[in-house]
N, C-alpha and C positions, 0 to 999 in steps of 0.2 A: 505494500499500499504506499503511496506516495506521500509527499508532505502535504499538510492541509493549512490553510491561512488561519492566523489567530483571531483577526478581526475583519469584518466585511469592508471592503473597498468602496467607498461611496461612488454612485454612477458619475459625479462631476469628475472626480480623480481618475477613473477608468476612461472616461471620455476624452479627458485632457492628455492623458498618456497616448491614447489611440490616434489623436487627430494631428499630431505634429506634422507628419508630412503632408498633410491635405492643405495646408496654406497656400493660397493664391498670391503669387508674386508678380509684380509689374515688372516687364521687361525694361531695359536699360534705355533712356531716352537721350537722344542726342541732338544737337542742332545741325539742320541740313546745311553743308557748305554752300549750296547755290542759293536758297531763298530763306534760310536762318530760322526755319519753322521747326518744332520739335517733332522728331520721328524716332520709330525704334530703331536700335541699332542693327545694322547688316539687312536693312529692308529698304525698298524702294520709297522714295518719299511721296507721300500721298498728295502733296500739294503742288510739287513741279514735275514729278516723274522720274527724276533722276537717281542714279545709282553710282557712286564712285566717279562721279563728274560726267556720267554719259546718259543722256536722255533714254530712257527705256521704253517708257509708255508716254503716249500723248495725252495731255490733258486738255479738255475743252475749256477754254477761258471763258467761254458765254456760260457755260453751265454753273461754274464755280461763283461767278459774280452776281 
């Protein structure tokens, strides 16, 4: 027979122990070198459509205005 706990572990302590890896973390935000708006690191800028100084996607200026 295995070891048994001396006292009951409360639901709060149990859930806190289990939830440490479930936290949602925000990705790193950096300023775009072209338009200087905040964007996720290693992603295409949603404002100007550039990645590492190269235009990857075309952004319609009429839709954004």
